[in-house]
Backbone bond lengths (Angstrom), bond angles and torsions (degrees), N, CA, C in turn:
res aa  C-N    CA-C-N  psi(-1)  N-CA   C-N-CA  omega(-1)  CA-C   N-CA-C  phi
1 M - - - 1.454 - - 1.515 109.91 -
2 G 1.309 117.24 136.95 1.451 120.55 -176.85 1.513 112.86 -78.61
3 K 1.322 115.87 149.98 1.453 121.13 173.65 1.512 109.00 -74.86
4 K 1.332 115.82 159.65 1.453 119.75 -173.16 1.522 110.09 -121.65
5 T 1.306 116.45 145.92 1.447 121.63 174.08 1.506 108.91 -122.90
6 G 1.341 117.50 144.32 1.452 120.94 -179.23 1.520 111.60 116.88
7 K 1.319 115.71 176.55 1.457 121.27 -178.96 1.523 109.70 -84.32
8 K 1.357 115.51 152.89 1.449 120.71 178.55 1.520 110.75 -96.56
9 T 1.323 115.90 144.16 1.451 121.27 176.01 1.520 109.32 -87.71
10 K 1.338 116.50 179.92 1.467 120.74 179.54 1.522 111.25 -64.33
11 K 1.332 116.66 -26.15 1.466 120.49 179.60 1.522 112.09 -84.83
12 G 1.318 116.97 3.31 1.460 120.27 178.53 1.506 114.18 84.30
13 K 1.335 116.80 5.95 1.462 120.08 178.71 1.521 110.23 -86.59
14 V 1.323 115.63 158.71 1.456 120.96 179.19 1.525 109.37 -87.64
15 L 1.326 115.71 127.13 1.453 121.73 177.21 1.521 108.32 -98.00
16 L 1.328 117.21 111.92 1.456 121.43 -174.90 1.517 110.86 -80.07
17 E 1.317 115.72 145.67 1.459 121.90 179.07 1.521 110.04 -69.82
18 E 1.333 116.59 124.75 1.461 120.98 -175.39 1.527 113.94 -114.28
19 K 1.321 117.28 -16.10 1.458 119.09 -167.37 1.525 114.45 -110.02
20 K 1.312 118.60 -17.97 1.457 119.44 -172.02 1.525 110.75 -125.84
21 L 1.332 115.25 131.87 1.460 119.79 176.55 1.528 110.46 -70.25
22 P 1.333 117.62 148.07 1.464 119.94 175.90 1.531 110.59 -61.54
23 Q 1.319 116.32 141.35 1.461 121.59 179.89 1.518 112.20 -102.74
24 N 1.313 116.54 -34.90 1.469 121.57 -179.43 1.526 107.99 -92.72
25 I 1.334 116.24 96.20 1.460 120.38 -171.71 1.524 111.49 -129.96
26 C 1.332 115.41 160.39 1.467 122.64 176.07 1.523 107.61 -136.14
27 L 1.332 117.05 120.90 1.461 121.78 -178.74 1.524 109.81 -77.99
28 I 1.323 115.10 129.25 1.469 122.25 175.36 1.519 107.38 -113.03
29 G 1.337 116.69 118.02 1.462 120.17 -177.01 1.515 110.66 93.33
30 E 1.332 115.71 -142.15 1.454 121.47 -176.10 1.530 110.90 -107.82
31 H 1.327 114.57 158.66 1.463 119.83 175.31 1.531 109.42 -65.99
32 V 1.330 116.32 136.70 1.463 121.64 -176.38 1.522 109.37 -91.46
33 E 1.325 116.17 125.46 1.461 120.92 -178.37 1.522 112.58 -87.32
34 D 1.333 118.04 -18.12 1.464 120.64 -179.77 1.525 110.62 -70.03
35 D 1.327 115.53 179.41 1.461 120.08 -175.13 1.518 112.81 -88.47
36 K 1.337 117.83 24.53 1.459 121.24 178.26 1.528 109.67 -135.62
37 N 1.330 115.03 142.97 1.460 122.40 171.24 1.519 108.99 -124.90
38 I 1.324 116.01 147.73 1.464 121.08 177.72 1.531 107.94 -116.90
39 Y 1.333 116.02 126.84 1.459 122.89 175.83 1.524 108.29 -117.92
40 I 1.331 117.08 140.36 1.459 120.49 175.23 1.527 108.82 -134.27
41 S 1.304 116.46 132.97 1.456 122.16 -179.97 1.520 110.61 -60.99
42 Q 1.345 115.86 139.52 1.461 119.69 178.08 1.527 111.34 -59.01
43 T 1.332 116.84 -37.61 1.465 120.69 178.31 1.522 110.90 -62.09
44 V 1.329 116.59 -45.60 1.461 120.98 -179.97 1.524 110.48 -68.25
45 Y 1.334 116.12 -40.37 1.462 120.87 179.28 1.527 110.41 -57.78
46 R 1.336 116.31 -47.71 1.474 120.39 179.90 1.533 110.94 -65.32
47 E 1.339 115.05 -40.02 1.466 119.15 179.91 1.528 111.59 -61.24
48 I 1.340 116.54 -43.91 1.462 120.16 -179.50 1.525 110.79 -63.38
49 H 1.320 117.22 -43.63 1.465 119.52 -178.97 1.528 111.74 -69.39
50 K 1.317 117.07 -32.02 1.462 119.25 174.14 1.521 110.34 -67.55
51 F 1.330 115.88 -42.25 1.470 121.54 178.18 1.526 111.04 -61.25
52 A 1.344 116.81 -43.22 1.466 121.13 -174.61 1.520 112.53 -81.11
53 G 1.329 117.22 -16.47 1.461 120.53 -171.40 1.516 115.52 -56.17
54 N 1.339 117.03 -37.82 1.467 119.53 -178.36 1.523 112.76 -104.78
55 K 1.328 116.73 11.10 1.471 120.86 178.09 1.536 108.05 -94.31
56 T 1.317 116.26 74.35 1.469 120.83 -171.60 1.529 113.66 -108.03
57 T 1.315 118.03 2.62 1.471 120.29 179.83 1.524 110.92 -106.76
58 N 1.322 116.87 -62.26 1.462 122.09 178.85 1.524 110.16 -107.12
59 E 1.324 115.48 161.97 1.458 119.57 175.35 1.531 109.65 -67.44
60 S 1.325 115.64 152.55 1.457 122.47 175.94 1.518 107.17 -144.53
61 G 1.327 117.18 170.38 1.456 117.36 -178.70 1.507 113.28 -179.45
62 G 1.335 114.68 -162.47 1.446 120.87 -178.70 1.514 110.44 179.34
63 L 1.328 115.01 -169.80 1.458 121.59 -178.96 1.521 110.95 -106.26
64 L 1.329 115.50 145.53 1.460 122.47 175.97 1.527 108.33 -99.63
65 I 1.344 116.57 130.18 1.451 122.47 -173.88 1.525 109.09 -117.91
66 G 1.320 116.98 144.63 1.451 118.91 177.22 1.509 112.75 170.92
67 T 1.332 115.08 -149.65 1.457 121.69 -177.79 1.523 109.50 -137.58
68 V 1.335 115.56 169.06 1.461 122.25 177.41 1.530 107.96 -123.71
69 I 1.327 115.90 130.14 1.460 121.39 -179.96 1.523 108.87 -121.88
70 E 1.314 116.25 126.45 1.464 121.94 175.50 1.528 108.33 -93.91
71 E 1.335 116.12 115.15 1.459 119.20 -177.90 1.522 110.29 -158.61
72 F 1.356 115.92 145.32 1.461 122.64 178.95 1.527 111.89 56.60
73 G 1.321 116.89 34.88 1.454 121.25 177.22 1.513 114.47 73.20
74 K 1.328 116.36 13.21 1.461 120.15 -179.99 1.519 111.11 -129.04
75 T 1.334 114.84 151.65 1.458 121.49 170.97 1.520 107.63 -90.37
76 N 1.326 116.46 120.11 1.465 121.93 -176.04 1.525 109.31 -108.67
77 I 1.319 115.42 112.94 1.466 122.44 -178.65 1.533 107.22 -92.44
78 I 1.345 117.03 114.32 1.463 122.69 -172.49 1.527 108.93 -108.87
79 V 1.323 117.37 104.88 1.467 122.21 179.55 1.526 108.20 -86.38
80 Q 1.342 115.89 116.90 1.464 120.87 -176.16 1.522 113.31 -123.80
81 G 1.319 116.45 1.55 1.456 119.00 -179.48 1.515 112.31 -155.90
82 F 1.315 115.32 160.18 1.462 122.55 -179.65 1.522 108.45 -141.04
83 V 1.336 115.96 131.23 1.461 122.23 176.34 1.522 108.10 -120.90
84 E 1.318 115.79 118.95 1.467 120.08 179.92 1.523 110.44 -64.28
85 A 1.320 116.01 137.52 1.469 121.92 176.72 1.525 108.91 -86.40
86 K 1.314 115.55 105.44 1.460 120.29 178.03 1.525 109.98 -96.89
87 Y 1.325 115.54 165.76 1.469 123.15 177.88 1.529 111.89 61.95
88 V 1.329 116.55 32.48 1.462 120.56 179.78 1.525 110.08 -87.03
89 E 1.324 115.56 165.98 1.465 122.13 170.27 1.519 106.57 -108.67
90 A 1.334 116.48 115.60 1.462 120.57 -170.63 1.521 111.89 -127.13
91 T 1.324 115.19 144.31 1.461 123.98 171.37 1.528 106.78 -130.83
92 P 1.337 119.06 177.39 1.470 119.49 177.17 1.523 114.01 -62.33
93 T 1.346 117.61 -17.40 1.475 119.49 -176.19 1.519 114.39 -126.99
94 T 1.336 119.02 0.20 1.469 120.46 -179.58 1.523 110.29 -140.94
95 L 1.317 114.85 156.36 1.467 122.52 175.41 1.519 107.34 -140.69
96 T 1.330 116.73 120.66 1.456 121.94 -178.38 1.521 110.47 -116.10
97 F 1.337 115.86 125.10 1.456 121.26 175.32 1.532 108.04 -83.44
98 T 1.326 117.34 118.27 1.464 121.60 179.10 1.536 109.51 -85.21
99 H 1.326 116.20 174.83 1.471 120.09 175.49 1.530 109.93 -60.74
100 E 1.340 116.47 -38.44 1.460 119.83 178.52 1.523 111.00 -63.99
101 T 1.346 116.18 -35.47 1.466 120.26 178.14 1.522 110.77 -62.00
102 W 1.331 115.83 -49.72 1.468 119.73 -178.77 1.519 111.03 -63.80
103 D 1.323 117.92 -40.87 1.468 120.43 178.90 1.527 110.56 -60.81
104 Y 1.331 115.73 -45.10 1.465 119.72 -179.83 1.524 111.18 -63.09
105 C 1.328 116.88 -46.13 1.469 120.92 -177.28 1.528 111.60 -63.70
106 H 1.326 117.00 -46.06 1.467 119.55 -179.76 1.522 111.56 -63.37
107 K 1.329 116.92 -40.42 1.467 119.98 178.60 1.523 110.49 -64.86
108 T 1.325 116.96 -42.59 1.461 120.59 -179.85 1.522 111.33 -63.81
109 I 1.339 115.80 -42.48 1.473 119.41 179.22 1.524 110.42 -63.39
110 N 1.330 118.13 -44.58 1.464 121.55 -179.84 1.527 112.17 -64.73
111 D 1.335 116.03 -36.06 1.466 119.72 179.85 1.528 112.48 -74.80
112 R 1.320 116.81 -28.82 1.456 120.29 -169.51 1.518 114.18 -99.30
113 Y 1.329 117.68 -34.85 1.463 120.89 -171.33 1.525 110.92 -118.71
114 E 1.325 114.55 151.86 1.461 121.13 -179.51 1.526 111.82 -92.05
115 N 1.307 117.42 -40.63 1.471 120.39 -171.29 1.532 110.95 -138.69
116 A 1.320 116.44 41.08 1.464 120.41 -172.75 1.519 112.25 -86.60
117 K 1.320 114.82 150.16 1.451 122.64 171.52 1.526 108.64 -118.39
118 I 1.322 115.81 147.65 1.465 119.55 172.81 1.522 107.17 -81.04
119 L 1.320 115.62 112.71 1.466 121.03 -175.26 1.526 112.99 -95.19
120 G 1.328 117.42 0.49 1.456 119.72 -180.00 1.513 111.09 143.16
121 W 1.300 115.17 -154.88 1.465 119.88 -176.10 1.515 110.33 -142.62
122 I 1.321 114.52 160.57 1.459 122.37 174.82 1.511 107.14 -125.42
123 H 1.324 116.74 138.30 1.461 119.86 172.71 1.525 109.35 -146.80
124 T 1.314 115.21 159.24 1.461 121.05 -175.52 1.520 111.26 -100.34
125 H 1.339 115.12 154.03 1.463 123.80 172.57 1.527 107.77 -126.07
126 P 1.328 118.12 83.93 1.463 119.78 -174.93 1.539 112.36 -62.57
127 N 1.329 115.36 104.50 1.467 123.68 176.52 1.534 113.02 67.57
128 F 1.321 117.83 21.68 1.458 121.04 177.26 1.524 112.82 -110.59
129 G 1.325 118.68 -4.93 1.451 120.62 179.14 1.519 112.84 84.33
130 I 1.332 114.97 -176.31 1.462 121.04 -173.49 1.519 110.07 -104.91
131 F 1.321 116.04 113.21 1.465 123.58 177.11 1.520 107.08 -167.92
132 L 1.298 116.94 170.07 1.453 121.86 171.84 1.523 108.48 -111.78
133 S 1.314 115.99 118.30 1.460 120.06 176.79 1.523 109.35 -72.45
134 E 1.331 116.70 170.79 1.460 120.33 176.80 1.525 110.67 -60.43
135 Y 1.332 116.18 -35.12 1.472 120.61 177.77 1.526 110.10 -67.16
136 D 1.351 117.26 -41.91 1.467 121.21 177.01 1.530 110.76 -61.14
137 K 1.338 115.98 -42.67 1.463 119.66 179.75 1.528 111.08 -63.51
138 F 1.337 115.41 -37.41 1.470 119.33 177.28 1.521 110.34 -60.72
139 I 1.331 117.03 -43.94 1.465 120.95 179.03 1.526 110.06 -62.80
140 Q 1.342 116.48 -45.43 1.458 120.34 -178.81 1.534 110.79 -61.96
141 E 1.317 116.46 -43.09 1.462 121.04 -175.60 1.523 112.89 -72.38
142 N 1.333 117.66 -22.86 1.453 120.33 -175.55 1.528 114.21 -107.74
143 F 1.342 118.10 -27.67 1.457 120.57 -176.61 1.527 113.54 -116.12
144 F 1.322 117.16 -18.59 1.468 120.94 -179.75 1.528 108.81 -133.93
145 K 1.324 114.62 53.93 1.456 120.32 -172.71 1.522 114.32 -91.60
146 D 1.336 117.12 -3.13 1.461 119.01 175.65 1.528 109.09 -62.67
147 E 1.334 116.97 143.78 1.460 120.96 -173.81 1.527 113.58 -62.28
148 N 1.342 117.32 -17.18 1.462 120.41 -179.29 1.527 112.99 -107.91
149 Q 1.324 116.99 14.90 1.463 120.33 177.78 1.531 110.09 -98.77
150 V 1.324 115.71 138.92 1.464 121.76 -172.15 1.521 110.72 -119.85
151 A 1.317 114.78 168.90 1.463 122.54 172.27 1.533 107.42 -123.39
152 Y 1.318 116.26 130.85 1.466 122.50 -179.26 1.526 107.39 -117.31
153 V 1.321 117.40 121.01 1.468 122.46 -176.36 1.527 108.55 -113.72
154 V 1.333 116.08 132.19 1.463 122.30 -179.93 1.524 108.70 -128.28
155 D 1.334 116.69 130.18 1.460 121.66 172.45 1.524 107.49 -105.53
156 P 1.347 118.10 104.29 1.467 120.35 -175.08 1.527 113.92 -72.43
157 I 1.330 117.36 -16.10 1.462 120.03 -179.97 1.519 110.56 -89.22
158 Q 1.323 116.58 -50.37 1.470 119.81 178.02 1.526 111.93 -79.51
159 Q 1.351 116.53 -9.75 1.471 123.26 179.53 1.533 111.31 56.39
160 T 1.317 114.23 52.57 1.464 121.58 175.72 1.523 108.20 -126.79
161 E 1.330 116.12 163.66 1.454 120.31 -176.10 1.517 110.13 -158.33
162 G 1.309 116.51 164.55 1.464 119.96 177.30 1.517 111.87 -174.62
163 F 1.339 115.24 149.62 1.455 122.18 176.69 1.527 109.83 -102.59
164 Y 1.335 115.13 149.83 1.467 122.46 171.85 1.526 107.44 -126.30
165 Y 1.334 116.53 141.66 1.450 120.14 -179.63 1.525 110.38 -142.84
166 W 1.334 114.97 166.28 1.457 120.45 179.48 1.530 109.37 -79.68
167 A 1.324 115.95 123.97 1.465 121.75 177.02 1.516 108.07 -147.72
168 H 1.337 116.08 132.11 1.466 121.26 179.39 1.530 111.01 57.27
169 E 1.347 115.54 38.02 1.467 123.83 175.93 1.533 113.20 65.27
170 K 1.306 117.04 23.79 1.464 120.36 173.12 1.522 108.76 -148.88
171 I 1.333 115.43 162.44 1.453 120.23 -178.47 1.523 109.20 -85.17
172 E 1.341 116.20 127.14 1.463 121.06 -175.91 1.517 110.48 -131.35
173 R 1.326 115.13 159.04 1.462 121.64 176.67 1.525 109.93 -74.20
174 C 1.312 116.12 131.79 1.460 121.35 177.24 1.524 109.07 -86.33
175 K 1.325 117.32 130.99 1.468 120.93 -176.21 1.519 112.92 -69.40
176 G 1.316 117.41 -25.60 1.457 119.74 -178.13 1.515 111.78 -166.73
177 F 1.341 115.85 167.63 1.460 121.36 178.69 1.528 108.06 -150.08
178 Y 1.336 115.38 171.47 1.455 121.06 -177.82 1.529 110.98 -114.65
179 I 1.329 115.83 135.89 1.462 121.28 167.59 1.524 106.50 -97.99
180 F 1.340 116.54 134.93 1.462 118.69 -177.68 1.519 111.29 -131.00
181 D 1.307 114.47 162.76 1.461 121.95 175.81 1.517 107.68 -152.20
182 K 1.315 115.87 172.91 1.460 119.19 179.33 1.527 110.02 -64.81
183 T 1.307 116.39 154.85 1.460 122.38 -176.88 1.530 110.70 -57.59
184 G 1.338 115.48 130.74 1.460 121.65 179.65 1.510 113.90 94.72
185 A 1.329 118.27 -17.87 1.468 120.86 179.79 1.524 109.75 -79.15
186 E 1.311 116.81 142.07 1.458 121.31 179.09 1.526 109.96 -80.65
187 I 1.315 114.82 132.26 1.462 119.89 175.62 1.523 107.31 -99.96
188 N 1.299 114.95 112.85 1.465 120.42 -174.56 1.529 108.85 -132.94
189 I 1.304 115.56 88.30 1.466 121.48 178.70 1.520 107.55 -106.55
190 E 1.308 116.80 105.10 1.466 121.66 -174.97 1.524 111.25 -63.00
191 N 1.358 115.29 121.85 1.468 122.60 176.19 1.526 113.40 59.06
192 A 1.340 117.21 18.97 1.467 119.14 -177.16 1.515 111.51 -62.05
193 E 1.331 117.00 -42.03 1.460 119.52 -177.63 1.516 110.77 -65.50
194 E 1.327 117.12 -38.14 1.466 120.01 179.07 1.517 110.56 -65.76
195 K 1.326 116.45 -34.75 1.460 119.87 -178.87 1.517 111.13 -59.65
196 V 1.312 116.99 -38.22 1.462 120.22 -179.36 1.514 110.55 -79.35
197 E 1.303 118.17 -45.27 1.459 121.08 -174.03 1.527 111.98 -66.18
198 D 1.318 117.39 -28.34 1.461 119.79 179.12 1.519 112.09 -61.51
199 E 1.336 117.14 -29.30 1.459 120.42 -172.71 1.522 114.33 -118.72
200 I 1.321 117.82 -11.99 1.454 117.39 -162.32 1.516 115.33 -74.99
201 V 1.348 118.32 -33.75 1.462 118.11 -175.59 1.521 111.15 -86.24
202 P 1.321 119.13 -65.66 1.463 117.06 177.33 1.506 110.16 -92.28
203 E 1.294 117.91 115.21 1.451 121.09 178.39 1.522 108.98 -86.71
204 K 1.325 115.12 83.59 1.455 120.86 -177.55 1.510 109.55 -103.12
205 P 1.323 117.56 150.02 1.455 119.79 177.98 1.516 110.66 -68.47
206 A 1.320 115.86 149.54 1.459 120.54 178.50 1.516 110.81 -63.54
207 Q 1.357 116.05 145.40 1.465 119.98 -177.91 1.521 111.02 -62.74
208 G 1.344 114.82 -31.85 1.458 118.00 -179.40 1.514 113.27 -65.96
209 N 1.334 116.39 -13.66 1.464 119.69 -178.05 1.519 112.97 -101.31
210 L 1.344 117.86 0.68 1.460 120.51 -177.51 1.523 111.54 -61.04
211 I 1.344 116.08 -40.40 1.477 119.54 179.63 1.517 109.49 -62.77
212 S 1.351 115.58 -42.53 1.469 119.54 178.95 1.519 110.98 -60.87
213 Y 1.351 116.88 -43.84 1.459 120.55 179.04 1.532 110.83 -63.30
214 A 1.365 115.99 -39.36 1.464 119.72 179.96 1.529 110.80 -64.47
215 V 1.340 116.23 -42.68 1.466 120.43 178.86 1.523 109.96 -63.05
216 N 1.332 116.03 -44.13 1.468 119.58 179.05 1.531 110.94 -62.37
217 G 1.342 115.95 -38.20 1.460 119.60 177.72 1.517 111.79 -63.18
218 C 1.347 116.03 -43.68 1.471 120.14 178.35 1.532 110.65 -63.08
219 L 1.328 116.81 -41.91 1.463 119.92 178.33 1.521 111.05 -62.55
220 F 1.326 115.98 -39.14 1.462 120.29 178.96 1.525 110.48 -62.52
221 I 1.363 116.32 -44.95 1.470 120.66 179.00 1.527 110.32 -62.33
222 A 1.357 115.36 -41.58 1.467 119.41 179.87 1.527 111.09 -61.95
223 V 1.329 116.14 -40.45 1.461 119.91 178.93 1.527 110.60 -63.96
224 I 1.341 116.61 -41.01 1.469 120.41 178.55 1.532 110.31 -62.07
225 I 1.337 116.24 -44.10 1.469 120.43 179.44 1.531 110.30 -61.33
226 L 1.340 116.52 -43.67 1.467 120.19 179.02 1.527 111.11 -62.72
227 L 1.316 116.63 -39.50 1.469 119.81 178.59 1.521 111.34 -63.84
228 I 1.354 115.52 -42.91 1.465 119.39 178.38 1.529 110.33 -62.74
229 S 1.342 116.31 -43.66 1.466 120.58 179.14 1.525 110.82 -62.13
230 Y 1.334 115.29 -40.16 1.467 119.37 179.40 1.527 110.86 -63.07
231 V 1.335 116.03 -44.08 1.467 119.96 -179.84 1.531 110.33 -62.84
232 N 1.357 116.48 -44.74 1.466 120.08 179.54 1.524 111.10 -61.98
233 L 1.353 116.41 -42.80 1.457 120.40 179.47 1.525 111.17 -64.31
234 K 1.330 115.50 -40.44 1.461 119.82 179.06 1.527 110.73 -63.11
235 N 1.325 116.48 -43.08 1.469 120.64 178.27 1.529 111.05 -63.36
236 R 1.352 115.58 -40.31 1.466 119.70 179.04 1.523 111.06 -63.57
237 L 1.342 116.46 -42.87 1.461 120.39 179.27 1.524 110.66 -63.78
238 E 1.327 116.63 -40.21 1.465 119.70 178.08 1.523 110.78 -63.47
239 T 1.342 116.88 -38.25 1.464 120.53 177.77 1.524 110.89 -64.24
240 L 1.340 116.17 -44.22 1.468 120.43 179.14 1.527 110.94 -63.23
241 E 1.348 116.83 -40.06 1.456 119.46 178.70 1.530 110.76 -63.85
242 T 1.316 116.57 -39.25 1.474 120.28 177.87 1.524 110.76 -64.44
243 Q 1.343 116.40 -43.52 1.471 120.38 178.51 1.524 110.89 -62.77
244 Q 1.341 115.96 -39.67 1.462 119.83 179.10 1.527 110.60 -63.42
245 E 1.334 117.03 -43.36 1.459 120.40 178.56 1.528 110.99 -62.71
246 N 1.332 116.89 -42.21 1.471 120.35 178.28 1.526 111.20 -63.48
247 L 1.351 115.74 -38.58 1.469 119.83 179.02 1.529 110.93 -64.39
248 L 1.346 116.32 -41.95 1.460 119.85 179.07 1.532 110.52 -63.37
249 V 1.320 116.45 -40.11 1.461 120.47 177.85 1.529 110.24 -62.53
250 S 1.353 116.20 -42.96 1.473 120.34 179.49 1.516 111.10 -63.14
251 V 1.354 116.01 -40.34 1.469 119.65 178.70 1.526 110.10 -63.31
252 D 1.318 116.63 -43.63 1.479 119.56 178.58 1.522 111.34 -60.12
253 I 1.316 115.36 -42.52 1.477 119.07 -179.66 1.535 110.25 -64.39
254 A 1.343 116.30 -44.57 1.467 120.65 -179.63 1.525 110.84 -63.16
255 Y 1.343 115.50 -40.96 1.466 119.50 179.78 1.530 110.93 -63.51
256 S 1.327 116.39 -43.17 1.469 120.06 178.52 1.526 110.59 -63.47
257 S 1.330 115.32 -39.70 1.460 119.26 179.46 1.529 110.84 -63.52
258 M 1.331 116.36 -42.30 1.471 120.10 179.37 1.527 110.50 -63.42
259 Q 1.336 115.99 -41.65 1.470 118.49 178.81 1.525 110.82 -61.07
260 N 1.336 116.74 -41.82 1.471 120.11 178.91 1.521 111.32 -63.47
261 Q 1.336 115.96 -40.48 1.462 119.60 178.96 1.526 110.98 -65.34
262 I 1.329 116.71 -40.25 1.470 120.15 179.00 1.524 110.21 -63.31
263 L 1.314 116.66 -44.37 1.462 120.56 177.99 1.526 110.96 -60.91
264 F 1.349 115.16 -42.23 1.461 119.35 178.72 1.519 111.44 -61.66
265 L 1.348 115.89 -44.39 1.462 120.43 179.26 1.520 111.34 -63.72
266 Q 1.350 116.07 -40.22 1.467 119.19 178.46 1.525 110.70 -61.37
267 Q 1.335 115.95 -42.62 1.457 119.95 178.75 1.525 111.08 -63.18
268 R 1.339 116.09 -41.52 1.472 119.58 179.63 1.522 110.21 -64.59
269 M 1.339 116.34 -40.80 1.468 119.33 179.66 1.524 110.63 -63.54
270 E 1.326 116.74 -40.77 1.458 119.73 178.54 1.528 111.20 -63.29
271 E 1.353 115.20 -39.32 1.467 118.96 178.49 1.531 110.67 -64.82
272 V 1.341 115.80 -42.34 1.476 119.51 179.32 1.519 110.41 -63.04
273 Q 1.336 116.81 -43.41 1.464 120.48 179.54 1.537 110.54 -61.07
274 T 1.313 115.18 -40.47 1.472 119.16 179.54 1.533 110.76 -62.50
275 V 1.324 116.18 -43.18 1.475 120.55 179.39 1.515 110.21 -63.09
276 L 1.334 117.80 -44.17 1.465 121.67 -179.75 1.517 111.33 -61.86
277 V 1.303 116.54 -41.48 1.465 119.84 179.95 1.524 109.84 -63.91
278 D 1.309 117.61 -41.60 1.457 121.50 -179.77 1.532 110.93 -63.37
279 E 1.323 116.65 -42.55 1.458 120.47 -179.52 1.528 111.21 -64.71
280 N 1.305 117.03 -41.19 1.469 121.30 179.49 1.534 110.20 -64.46
281 S 1.264 117.22 -37.39 1.468 121.07 -179.15 1.533 110.52 -65.57
282 E 1.284 120.41 -36.26 1.453 124.39 -179.91 1.536 111.31 -70.24
283 E 1.321 119.20 -31.83 1.456 122.76 -175.70 1.536 112.55 -79.18
284 I 1.325 121.78 -23.75 1.477 124.50 -176.81 1.544 107.98 -82.04
285 P 1.479 120.80 121.58 1.473 122.78 -178.38 1.514 112.07 -75.05
286 D 1.303 116.75 158.55 1.462 122.34 -179.76 1.533 108.80 -88.75
287 D 1.372 121.02 126.54 1.466 125.75 -174.64 1.552 111.88 -62.20
288 D 1.306 116.88 -40.57 1.464 121.29 -179.40 1.529 111.74 -62.56
289 T 1.284 115.44 -37.09 1.445 121.01 -179.17 1.515 110.69 -65.80
290 E 1.290 117.56 -40.12 1.466 122.12 -179.01 1.526 111.25 -67.02
291 E 1.313 116.80 -40.96 1.459 120.10 -179.38 1.530 111.21 -63.47
292 T 1.231 119.42 -42.78 1.459 124.28 -179.99 1.513 111.18 -61.63
293 T 1.297 116.41 -40.54 1.443 120.97 179.35 1.508 112.05 -64.51
294 E 1.273 119.08 -37.41 1.448 121.80 -178.95 1.544 111.18 -70.23
295 Q 1.237 119.26 -34.05 1.455 119.72 177.98 1.514 110.37 -68.98
């Protein structure tokens, strides 16, 4: 269960601050020139990193809760709560929110907060670095598509992190964000600034994943070769089938021709036999004729 920041109502729910920007802040990364700023409560920040610390095999995550304040010409996204996503389907490279996950999260938010908004999601990339995969982008574009909803990525092994937000109608990496706390409280995030700066400018794949990328590249090449071989084999089979059909046609033609020749020969033989019979009939004398001559 996530820790809560803000005042409690009579019903025991947390009432999130909606009207005033945090004053006690610490910039992590670089100053953001766009028209949006991201703030995250120090309590929530610590809670998320504690939650993610032992999630080193499969991805894990949750929802970011808070409010949005429009002030000084900027949209200020204030993250004040975190709800763990339970009942998820997770692998080392994917995180899927099931129907049970959404039911649990919505119930928890309704039970815990008075005026909360879902500001986005957080998920881990165990030893994969900070980036949004195509699958992550699909989730962002379909489930967190509001212009003020963000994605927060944490790598608990490499100890790096980063926010992504909607800018210029696409999801982009945020150069920096603010950790805040109540006035007078000390903000002490050990090595937090280094965690962002290590990954924020060049988004390069982790060295530990180079072998994996090389294997995937080889598999991709092998698949291409197999596809080419399949196409060539298919074309060859089609050629052989065409040749076979042409051969059958030629055989039929030859057979018909032979039948015609046989019929022709039979007719010629019958004609020859008829001629021979006629000639033989002319050569044999008539007996009656011979007798008359002798008398």
